[in-house]
C-alpha positions as CSV (number, residue, x, y, z in Angstrom):
1,M,61.2,11.4,-209.5
2,D,63.3,8.7,-208.0
3,T,61.4,5.8,-206.5
4,L,63.3,3.8,-203.7
5,K,61.6,0.4,-203.1
6,V,62.8,-1.1,-200.0
7,R,62.6,-4.9,-199.1
8,D,62.8,-4.9,-195.2
9,A,63.3,-2.7,-192.2
10,K,67.2,-2.4,-192.9
11,D,66.5,-1.0,-196.0
12,V,64.4,1.6,-194.8
13,E,67.1,2.5,-192.4
14,E,69.8,2.9,-195.0
15,V,67.2,5.0,-197.1
16,V,66.3,7.4,-194.4
17,R,70.0,7.9,-193.2
18,A,70.9,8.6,-196.9
19,A,68.2,10.9,-197.2
20,I,69.6,12.9,-193.9
21,A,73.0,12.8,-195.4
22,N,72.1,14.2,-198.7
23,E,69.4,16.5,-197.6
24,Q,66.7,14.9,-199.4
25,P,63.5,14.5,-198.0
26,L,61.5,11.5,-198.7
27,E,57.7,10.9,-199.7
28,I,56.4,7.8,-198.1
29,I,54.1,5.4,-199.8
30,G,52.5,2.2,-199.9
31,H,50.3,2.0,-203.0
32,G,49.7,6.0,-203.1
33,S,46.0,5.6,-202.7
34,K,46.1,8.8,-200.3
35,R,48.3,10.8,-202.0
36,G,45.7,13.3,-202.9
37,I,44.9,13.9,-199.3
38,G,47.1,16.6,-198.0
39,H,49.9,19.0,-199.6
40,A,52.2,18.4,-202.2
41,M,55.2,16.8,-201.0
42,A,58.4,19.0,-201.2
43,T,60.8,16.1,-202.6
44,N,61.4,14.4,-205.8
45,A,62.2,11.1,-203.9
46,V,60.0,8.3,-202.9
47,L,60.4,5.6,-200.3
48,D,58.0,2.8,-201.6
49,L,56.8,0.5,-199.2
50,S,54.7,-1.9,-201.3
51,A,57.2,-4.9,-201.0
52,L,56.3,-5.0,-197.3
53,N,53.4,-6.8,-197.8
54,A,53.6,-9.8,-195.4
55,V,51.4,-11.2,-192.8
56,T,53.8,-11.8,-190.1
57,A,51.4,-13.2,-187.9
58,Y,47.7,-14.3,-187.5
59,E,46.3,-15.8,-184.1
60,P,42.4,-15.8,-184.4
61,N,42.3,-17.2,-180.9
62,E,44.2,-14.3,-179.5
63,L,42.2,-11.7,-181.6
64,I,45.3,-10.2,-182.9
65,V,47.1,-9.8,-186.6
66,T,50.7,-8.7,-187.2
67,L,51.4,-7.2,-190.7
68,Q,53.9,-5.3,-192.8
69,A,53.0,-1.8,-193.5
70,G,52.7,-2.6,-197.2
71,A,50.3,-5.3,-197.0
72,P,47.2,-4.7,-199.1
73,L,44.1,-3.4,-196.9
74,A,41.7,-5.4,-199.0
75,D,43.5,-8.9,-198.7
76,V,43.9,-8.2,-194.8
77,L,40.2,-7.9,-194.6
78,S,39.6,-11.0,-196.8
79,L,41.8,-13.0,-194.4
80,I,40.2,-11.7,-191.1
81,D,36.7,-12.0,-192.6
82,A,37.6,-15.6,-193.4
83,K,37.5,-16.2,-189.5
84,N,34.9,-14.2,-189.2
85,Q,36.8,-11.1,-187.6
86,Q,36.8,-7.7,-188.2
87,F,38.8,-4.5,-187.8
88,A,35.9,-2.9,-185.2
89,F,37.0,0.6,-185.9
90,E,35.7,0.1,-189.4
91,P,38.4,1.7,-191.7
92,M,37.1,4.0,-194.4
93,N,38.2,3.1,-198.0
94,T,39.1,6.2,-199.4
95,A,39.2,5.2,-203.2
96,P,35.5,6.1,-204.2
97,L,36.0,9.5,-202.7
98,L,39.5,10.1,-204.3
99,G,38.6,8.2,-207.6
100,T,41.8,6.1,-207.0
101,P,42.2,2.2,-207.3
102,A,41.3,0.5,-204.3
103,L,44.8,-0.1,-203.1
104,G,45.0,1.1,-199.8
105,T,47.7,-0.4,-197.3
106,I,47.6,-1.3,-193.8
107,G,50.4,1.4,-193.1
108,G,48.2,4.1,-195.0
109,M,45.4,2.9,-192.9
110,I,47.0,3.4,-189.5
111,A,48.7,6.6,-190.8
112,A,45.6,8.2,-192.0
113,G,43.5,7.1,-189.0
114,L,40.3,7.5,-190.7
115,A,37.6,5.5,-188.8
116,G,34.2,4.6,-189.9
117,P,30.6,4.9,-188.5
118,R,31.4,2.4,-185.3
119,R,34.0,5.0,-184.2
120,I,31.5,6.0,-181.5
121,R,31.4,2.7,-179.9
122,A,34.8,1.0,-180.7
123,G,37.1,3.7,-181.1
124,G,39.5,4.9,-183.6
125,A,42.8,2.9,-185.5
126,R,44.9,4.3,-182.5
127,D,42.6,2.3,-180.2
128,H,43.3,-0.9,-182.1
129,L,47.1,-0.6,-182.8
130,L,48.8,-2.5,-179.8
131,G,52.1,-2.1,-181.5
132,A,54.7,-1.0,-184.1
133,H,57.9,-1.3,-185.5
134,A,59.0,1.8,-187.1
135,V,62.2,3.9,-188.5
136,S,62.4,7.4,-187.2
137,G,64.0,10.3,-189.0
138,F,67.0,9.4,-187.5
139,G,67.7,6.4,-189.5
140,D,66.9,4.3,-186.3
141,S,64.8,1.4,-185.7
142,F,62.4,1.5,-182.8
143,K,59.7,-0.4,-181.6
144,T,56.6,0.4,-179.5
145,G,53.7,-1.3,-177.8
146,G,53.6,-5.1,-178.0
147,K,50.9,-7.8,-178.7
148,V,48.9,-7.2,-176.0
149,V,47.5,-3.8,-174.0
150,K,49.4,-4.6,-170.7
151,N,52.8,-4.7,-172.7
152,V,52.3,-0.9,-173.2
153,T,54.6,0.8,-170.8
154,G,56.2,4.0,-170.9
155,Y,55.2,6.4,-173.7
156,D,52.5,4.9,-175.7
157,L,54.2,6.1,-179.3
158,C,51.2,3.9,-181.0
159,K,48.8,7.0,-180.1
160,L,51.2,9.3,-181.8
161,L,52.1,7.1,-185.0
162,A,48.1,6.7,-185.7
163,G,47.2,9.9,-187.8
164,S,50.3,11.4,-188.2
165,W,50.4,10.9,-191.8
166,G,53.8,9.4,-192.1
167,T,55.4,12.8,-190.7
168,L,57.0,10.9,-187.6
169,S,58.4,7.9,-188.6
170,V,58.2,5.0,-191.2
171,M,56.0,2.3,-190.2
172,T,57.3,-1.1,-190.8
173,E,54.9,-3.3,-189.3
174,V,52.0,-3.1,-187.0
175,T,49.8,-5.7,-184.7
176,L,46.5,-5.0,-184.7
177,K,43.5,-5.8,-182.4
178,V,40.6,-7.7,-184.3
179,M,37.2,-8.7,-183.1
180,P,34.6,-11.1,-183.7
181,K,32.1,-10.0,-186.4
182,P,28.4,-9.9,-185.1
183,E,26.1,-12.5,-185.9
184,A,23.4,-10.1,-187.1
185,E,22.9,-6.5,-187.7
186,R,19.5,-4.5,-187.7
187,T,19.2,-1.0,-189.0
188,L,16.3,1.4,-188.5
189,L,15.5,3.8,-190.9
190,L,13.5,7.0,-190.1
191,R,12.6,9.3,-192.9
192,G,11.8,12.8,-193.7
193,L,13.2,14.4,-190.4
194,D,15.0,17.6,-190.9
195,D,18.6,17.9,-189.6
196,A,17.7,19.1,-186.1
197,V,15.1,16.9,-185.5
198,A,17.6,14.1,-186.8
199,N,20.0,15.3,-184.5
200,K,17.8,14.8,-181.7
201,A,16.7,11.4,-182.7
202,M,20.3,10.0,-182.9
203,T,21.4,11.5,-179.5
204,A,18.2,10.0,-178.2
205,A,19.4,6.3,-179.8
206,L,23.0,6.6,-178.6
207,G,21.6,7.6,-174.9
208,S,19.8,4.7,-174.9
209,P,20.8,1.2,-173.2
210,F,20.3,-0.5,-176.5
211,D,24.0,-0.2,-177.8
212,V,23.7,1.5,-181.0
213,S,27.1,1.1,-183.0
214,G,26.0,3.4,-186.1
215,A,23.9,6.8,-186.2
216,A,24.1,8.8,-189.4
217,H,21.7,11.2,-191.5
218,L,21.9,11.7,-195.1
219,P,19.5,15.0,-195.7
220,K,19.3,14.0,-199.4
221,S,18.6,10.1,-199.4
222,A,17.8,10.3,-202.9
223,F,21.3,10.5,-204.0
224,L,21.7,6.8,-202.8
225,A,19.7,5.8,-205.8
226,G,22.6,4.9,-207.6
227,T,24.6,3.6,-205.2
228,D,25.2,-0.3,-205.5
229,G,21.6,-1.7,-205.1
230,L,20.5,0.7,-202.4
231,G,18.2,2.5,-204.8
232,Y,15.3,1.3,-202.9
233,L,16.2,3.5,-200.1
234,A,15.5,6.6,-202.3
235,G,12.0,8.1,-201.8
236,Q,11.2,11.5,-203.1
237,G,14.5,12.9,-201.9
238,E,13.4,12.8,-198.5
239,P,16.0,12.8,-195.7
240,L,17.1,9.6,-194.1
241,T,18.1,8.9,-190.5
242,V,19.7,5.8,-190.0
243,L,20.6,3.7,-186.6
244,R,22.5,0.5,-186.1
245,L,22.2,-2.7,-183.8
246,E,24.5,-5.3,-183.8
247,G,25.0,-8.6,-181.8
248,I,23.6,-12.1,-181.5
249,T,20.3,-12.5,-183.6
250,A,17.9,-12.5,-180.7
251,S,19.6,-9.6,-179.0
252,A,19.7,-7.3,-181.9
253,A,16.2,-8.1,-183.0
254,H,15.1,-7.4,-179.3
255,R,16.9,-4.1,-179.3
256,A,15.7,-2.8,-182.5
257,N,12.3,-3.5,-181.4
258,S,12.7,-1.7,-178.0
259,L,14.4,1.3,-180.1
260,R,11.6,1.6,-182.5
261,E,9.5,2.0,-179.6
262,L,11.6,4.7,-177.9
263,L,11.9,6.6,-181.2
264,A,8.4,6.4,-182.2
265,P,7.6,10.1,-181.3
266,F,10.1,11.0,-184.2
267,G,8.0,8.7,-186.6
268,T,7.3,5.0,-187.8
269,A,10.9,3.6,-188.1
270,T,11.3,0.5,-191.0
271,L,13.9,-2.0,-190.4
272,I,16.6,-3.3,-192.7
273,E,18.8,-6.6,-191.9
274,D,22.3,-8.0,-192.3
275,A,23.2,-7.9,-196.0
276,A,21.0,-4.9,-196.9
277,S,22.2,-3.0,-193.5
278,A,26.0,-3.7,-194.3
279,A,25.4,-2.5,-197.6
280,L,23.9,0.9,-196.3
281,W,26.7,1.2,-193.8
282,A,29.7,0.6,-196.2
283,T,27.6,3.4,-198.3
284,V,28.0,5.9,-195.4
285,R,31.5,4.9,-194.3
286,D,32.9,5.3,-197.9
287,V,30.8,8.4,-198.1
288,L,29.7,7.1,-201.8
289,P,27.0,9.9,-202.3
290,F,30.0,12.1,-202.8
291,A,32.0,9.6,-204.7
292,A,34.5,11.0,-207.5
293,G,32.5,9.4,-210.1
294,G,29.1,10.6,-209.0
295,A,27.1,13.9,-209.7
296,L,29.4,15.9,-207.0
297,G,32.7,14.1,-208.1
298,G,34.1,17.4,-209.2
299,W,33.3,19.3,-205.6
300,P,35.6,19.7,-202.8
301,V,34.9,17.4,-199.8
302,W,35.5,18.5,-196.4
303,R,35.6,16.2,-193.1
304,I,34.5,18.3,-190.2
305,V,34.7,16.5,-186.8
306,C,32.7,18.6,-183.9
307,P,30.7,18.0,-180.8
308,P,28.1,15.8,-181.9
309,A,25.2,18.5,-180.5
310,S,26.6,21.2,-182.5
311,G,26.4,19.3,-185.8
312,A,23.2,19.8,-187.4
313,A,23.8,23.6,-186.9
314,I,27.1,23.5,-188.7
315,G,25.8,21.4,-191.6
316,T,22.6,23.1,-192.2
317,V,24.0,26.6,-192.5
318,L,27.2,25.1,-194.7
319,A,24.6,23.7,-196.7
320,R,22.3,26.9,-196.8
321,E,24.7,29.5,-197.5
322,T,27.0,27.6,-200.0
323,G,24.3,25.2,-201.9
324,G,26.4,22.3,-201.0
325,D,25.3,18.8,-199.7
326,V,26.1,17.0,-196.0
327,I,26.5,14.0,-194.6
328,Y,26.1,13.3,-191.1
329,D,27.7,10.5,-189.2
330,W,28.9,9.6,-185.4
331,G,25.3,11.0,-184.3
332,G,26.3,14.4,-185.9
333,G,29.8,14.4,-184.6
334,L,31.3,13.7,-188.1
335,I,30.1,16.1,-191.0
336,W,30.9,15.2,-194.8
337,A,30.1,18.4,-196.7
338,A,30.6,18.4,-200.4
339,L,30.6,22.3,-201.5
340,P,30.5,23.6,-204.9
341,P,33.9,24.3,-206.5
342,K,35.4,27.6,-205.5
343,D,39.1,28.8,-205.5
344,D,39.4,28.4,-201.8
345,A,36.8,25.7,-201.5
346,H,34.8,27.9,-199.0
347,A,37.7,27.5,-196.5
348,P,36.9,30.7,-194.2
349,A,33.3,29.6,-193.8
350,V,34.3,25.9,-192.6
351,R,36.8,26.7,-190.5
352,M,34.8,29.8,-188.8
353,R,31.8,27.3,-188.0
354,A,34.1,24.3,-186.7
355,N,36.3,26.8,-184.6
356,A,32.9,28.2,-183.2
357,V,32.5,24.9,-181.4
358,G,35.7,23.7,-181.0
359,G,35.9,21.3,-183.7
360,H,38.4,20.7,-186.9
361,A,37.9,20.5,-190.5
362,T,40.2,18.8,-192.9
363,L,39.9,19.3,-196.8
364,I,39.9,15.7,-198.0
365,R,39.2,16.0,-201.5
366,A,40.2,19.1,-203.9
367,A,41.7,19.8,-206.9
368,E,45.9,20.5,-206.3
369,D,45.9,24.0,-207.0
370,V,43.4,24.7,-204.3
371,R,45.3,22.4,-202.1
372,R,48.2,24.5,-202.4
373,D,46.6,27.7,-201.4
374,V,44.2,26.5,-198.5
375,D,45.4,24.8,-195.6
376,V,44.2,21.1,-195.7
377,F,44.6,20.1,-192.1
378,H,42.9,22.7,-189.7
379,P,45.3,25.4,-188.4
380,Q,46.3,24.6,-184.9
381,A,46.2,27.5,-182.0
382,S,49.9,28.3,-181.2
383,G,50.5,26.4,-178.4
384,I,49.2,23.1,-179.7
385,A,51.2,24.0,-182.9
386,A,54.4,24.5,-180.8
387,L,54.2,21.3,-179.1
388,S,53.3,19.6,-182.3
389,E,56.4,20.8,-183.5
390,R,58.5,19.6,-180.6
391,V,57.1,16.0,-180.9
392,R,57.9,16.1,-184.6
393,V,61.3,17.3,-184.4
394,S,62.0,14.7,-181.7
395,F,61.3,12.3,-184.4
396,D,62.7,13.4,-187.4
397,P,64.7,16.9,-186.8
398,K,65.9,17.1,-190.5
399,T,62.1,17.0,-191.6
400,V,63.1,14.1,-194.1
401,L,59.7,12.3,-193.5
402,N,56.7,13.7,-195.5
403,R,58.1,17.1,-195.9
404,G,55.2,19.5,-196.2
405,R,52.5,17.0,-196.3
406,L,50.4,18.9,-193.2
407,S,51.3,22.4,-193.9
408,R,51.8,24.8,-196.9
409,G,55.0,26.4,-197.7
410,A,57.4,23.6,-196.7
411,V,60.6,23.6,-199.1
412,A,63.1,20.8,-199.9
């Protein structure tokens, strides 16, 4: 396989134009940490952006950072953490789930758009992408957005690029909003609730005036026992419902006490603070109970997004019918489902349940032969699929960018 390592945006333009002329589609990678998500590319040429790794500008007082797309995510997180700042959408680290090195890049983070538990309050990656420089499938550079939200006039193309998995353009530089890290965090733990009751507890917490920034339910908390010092959370395999509050110390403590009183009908909540709380939410964010090196490491993993009120019903039925395990995030609106190995990864059952409530399901982890025969990304209704294709063609008429990643059957 030919690997084309570029040095700047001009190189990217030249590579894309050559690909168009030679009718040779390109696979776009940073460090390739997410190559296991989606279908195999219909290409034998790789556009490698890893050398575009500079921090172009960081203005902590203005809460913005501009980065080249190949900048390592871990390095960027360390950089902004040193200024006590963070990406509020809590980007997921897919490395444990996929069993890959932790080499994710900023471009991959935006292209995948996988937000963590704070998505319910802070929005997703697309809501924090202020601007981008990119190269379209015509081989032309373009710029969208700016360094502040008010600069976004006309079409807000940032919203299209986030979550597009590299099928619309090659991002070369992005500007992101950063936010101050909270002074303190408190997490309430409710033990022993079944999925339906936990869903009601999370709904009550999220509907309260106490500004909850995380609401998750782990039906089998015992599988936390082997997770980086969180063994103390694992009782006798009892379910665990967790609710996070953040802010200045006095406020977080006060709201935690008030929320505990509100949730008293669901049981007596215990409390963990700061470092212990952060470790727990990193576990939820990165779905560590389903990590590739764990007991369920060989099982397919689905990411199901649905109305929060429907989450418990979907997860309970899938776990019961397949013998799988589930984790709920976003107050029930996000279900991670690890299901026993099967040739079709239980796709018909998963998709039927998601479709019934207007949700969608993505097969995040599965063997390549399974991903070859099963739609990884949720099939779209005909009207939406036609609109999506018109948008894609307007960016990349020759389908040279990540051809075949989002759908089966693409040919080079």
